C-alpha positions in Angstrom: -0.6 -29.4 -2.5 -0.8 -26.0 -4.1 2.5 -24.0 -4.0 2.1 -20.2 -3.6 4.7 -18.1 -5.4 4.7 -14.5 -4.4 6.6 -12.8 -7.2 4.7 -9.4 -7.4 3.8 -8.0 -4.0 1.8 -4.9 -3.4 2.5 -3.3 0.0 -0.1 -0.8 1.0 1.8 1.9 2.9 0.2 4.8 4.7 3.2 6.1 6.6 2.3 4.6 10.0 4.0 2.0 12.1 1.5 -0.5 10.9 2.4 0.4 7.3 6.0 -0.1 8.1 5.3 -3.5 9.6 3.4 -4.4 6.4 6.5 -3.4 4.4 8.8 -5.5 6.5 6.5 -8.5 6.0 6.3 -7.8 2.3 10.1 -7.5 2.2 10.5 -10.9 3.9 8.1 -12.5 1.5 9.8 -11.0 -1.5 13.2 -12.2 -0.3 11.9 -15.7 0.3 10.3 -16.1 -3.1 12.6 -13.9 -5.2 9.8 -11.4 -5.7 9.5 -7.6 -6.2 7.5 -5.1 -4.2 5.2 -2.3 -5.4 5.2 0.2 -2.5 1.8 1.8 -2.8 0.6 4.9 -1.0 -2.8 6.5 -1.6 -3.4 10.1 -0.9 -7.0 10.1 0.3 -9.7 12.5 1.6 -9.0 15.0 -1.2 -12.7 15.8 -1.8 -13.3 16.7 1.8 -10.1 18.7 2.1 -10.6 20.5 -1.2 -13.9 22.0 0.1 -12.2 23.3 3.2 -9.3 24.8 1.2 -11.3 26.1 -1.7 -9.8 24.2 -4.6 -6.3 23.6 -3.3 -6.3 20.0 -4.4 -3.0 20.4 -6.3 -1.3 21.8 -3.2 -2.7 18.9 -1.1 -1.4 16.3 -3.6 2.0 18.0 -3.8 2.3 18.1 0.0 1.2 14.6 0.5 3.4 13.3 -2.2 6.4 14.9 -0.6 5.4 13.4 2.7 5.1 9.9 1.3 8.4 10.3 -0.6 10.1 11.1 2.7 8.4 8.2 4.6 9.1 5.7 1.9 12.8 6.6 1.4 14.2 4.5 4.3 12.1 1.6 3.2 13.4 1.8 -0.4 16.9 2.0 1.0 16.4 -1.0 3.2 15.1 -3.0 0.2 18.0 -2.0 -1.9 20.5 -3.1 0.8 18.7 -6.5 0.9 18.6 -6.9 -2.8 14.9 -6.6 -3.4 13.5 -4.6 -6.2 10.9 -2.0 -5.1 9.0 0.5 -7.1 7.2 3.4 -5.4 3.7 4.5 -6.4 2.1 7.5 -4.8 -1.4 8.2 -6.1 -4.4 10.3 -5.2 -7.8 8.7 -4.8 -9.8 6.2 -2.8 -7.6 3.5 -1.3 -9.7 0.5 -2.0 -10.4 1.3 -5.6 -6.8 2.3 -6.4 -5.2 -0.7 -4.6 -7.6 -3.2 -6.3 -7.2 -1.7 -9.8 -3.4 -1.7 -9.5 -3.4 -5.3 -8.2 -5.4 -6.4 -11.2 -3.5 -4.4 -13.8 -0.1 -5.6 -12.5 -1.2 -9.1 -11.8 0.1 -9.0 -8.2 0.5 -12.2 -6.3 -0.2 -10.7 -2.9 -1.4 -7.6 -1.2 0.2 -6.9 2.2 -1.6 -4.4 4.5 -1.0 -3.3 8.1 -3.4 -4.2 10.9 -4.5 -0.6 11.6 -2.9 2.4 10.1 -3.8 6.0 9.4 -6.5 5.0 7.0 -7.9 2.4 9.4 -7.2 -0.4 6.9 -8.7 -3.1 9.1 -12.1 -1.8 10.2 -13.7 -5.3 10.0 -17.1 -4.2 8.9 -18.4 -4.1 5.4 -17.2 -0.5 5.0 -13.7 -0.9 6.2 -10.8 -0.5 3.8 -9.2 -3.8 4.9 -12.4 -5.8 4.6 -13.2 -4.4 1.2 -9.7 -5.2 0.0 -9.7 -8.7 1.5 -13.1 -9.6 0.1 -12.6 -8.2 -3.4 -8.9 -8.8 -4.1 -7.8 -10.9 -7.1 -5.0 -12.4 -5.1 -3.9 -13.4 -1.6 -4.1 -10.7 1.1 -1.7 -10.7 4.0 -2.7 -8.8 7.1 0.1 -7.8 9.4 -0.6 -7.2 13.1 
């Protein structure tokens, strides 16, 4: 019987309730296996927004980064109280590519995603973010509903 050890857990967090549920599941897994969490938020839709705002991409990134810092703060505090190491990552780009590249680079053991968040992670067709992550991930993918 193969034993799964989840030492490096990437939690995809988009600031929604579904993202919060994914974090709580990732926290439980990390506690159970003595793992650490990479709390990963992707600032998406920059190309579309930059056309509307005529080159205000830096302002969009700054605003979104501040938003994610605020929404991640209580999660980081919760993990600290529970003795789980968490590092925050807030990056611009396309969610699927950023999540998968980070997972490979950091050799994560599992990716935890919420059932349906702001980025509609679980559109279960070939174009949906959740489906693309689940089908291409180099590790276990946990979907929290």
